[in-house]
Structure formats: C-alpha cells, structure tokens
N, C-alpha and C positions, 0 to 999 in steps of 0.2 A: 609569341615565340615564333621563330622561323620554322618552316617545315623542311627547308633544304639547307644543307651545309656543304661547303667544299672541303675536301680532305687531302687532295694531292694535285700535282701537275702532271700532264702527259708530256711525252717527249716533244710535242709541238708547243709546250708551255701553256696549254689550256687547262683550266681547272676542272677537276673531276668532282661531281656533286653526288650526294646521296640524299634521298628524300626520306624523311621519317614520318610515320603516322603518329600524330599527337593524340594522346588519350587524356581527356580532361575528366577529372572526377569531381562531381558535384559534392561540395562539402556537406550540404544538407542531406543528400542521399547516404553519405558515409555515416553521419550521426544517426540516421534512421536505422541503418544496419546494426550499429552498436546498441541502439535501443531495443531492437527486435531480439538480438542475442541475449540481452539482459532479461527481457521478458521470458524468453524460452528457458533460460537458466533458472529463473524464479519458479516457473511451472515444474521443471524437473526436480528442483529441490523440494517443492511441495509434495510431489509424488513420493519422493524418498522418505519424507517425514511421515506421510500417511502409512506407507509400508512398514516403517519402523514402529509406529504406534500399533499397527495390526499384529506385528510380531511380538511386541511386548505384552499385548493382551492375549497372546496364544491363539489368535485367529488363523495364523499361518505358521507353517513349520519353518525351521531355520533353512532347510534346503530350498523351499519355495521362496523365502525371503531373499536368499542369495541369488537365485535364478532370476528374480524380478528386478533386483537392485543393480546387479552387475552391468546390464546394458545401459541403464540410466546413468550410472557413474561414468561409464565410458563416453556417453554423449556429453556429459558435463566436462570431462577432461578435454574432449575435442573442441568444445566451445571456448574453453579457457585458453587453449593453445592458439586458436584463431584470433582471439581478442588480444593476446600478447604480441602476435605478429603484426597486427595493424596498429 
C-alpha cells in the first residue's frame, strides 16, 4: 500500500499530498489475543462455578456470593464485548 496520497491541487496546479502511517496487524497476533481472551473467559467461568458450588453447599452466604461474583461477571461482560468488536 502507498503511504502517500494526493488529495487536491494548489492554485499553481501542484498536487497536495498527505502521508499516512500504515499500521499492519499480524494475523497470528490477532488470533493469539482471541485465544488468550478465551482462556481468561474460561478461568473466570471456572471461578464462578466454584463460587456457585460453595454457595449451594452453604460455605458462603448469599451476600458474600454476590460480592464475589459481581466483579467476575462484569469482567466476563467486558471480554465478551471486546470479542464482538473484533
């Protein structure tokens, strides 16, 4: 791809140019990011399942369960939103 494009003429009929910075995204790195997000999502879901099991067995109260699970659920939502944007 070109780094420079002309977009207009001056009154002397010279071309005006604008130079763009090209950002190349390595496809392999992109897939690595997706994989890491998936792994993180899996770990967070595992934590949620463990907390749910502890709550069901009455090891923790409902209030404690909610206090611990709300931040995890918010992290999962953020990861899901990022994945949908990409």
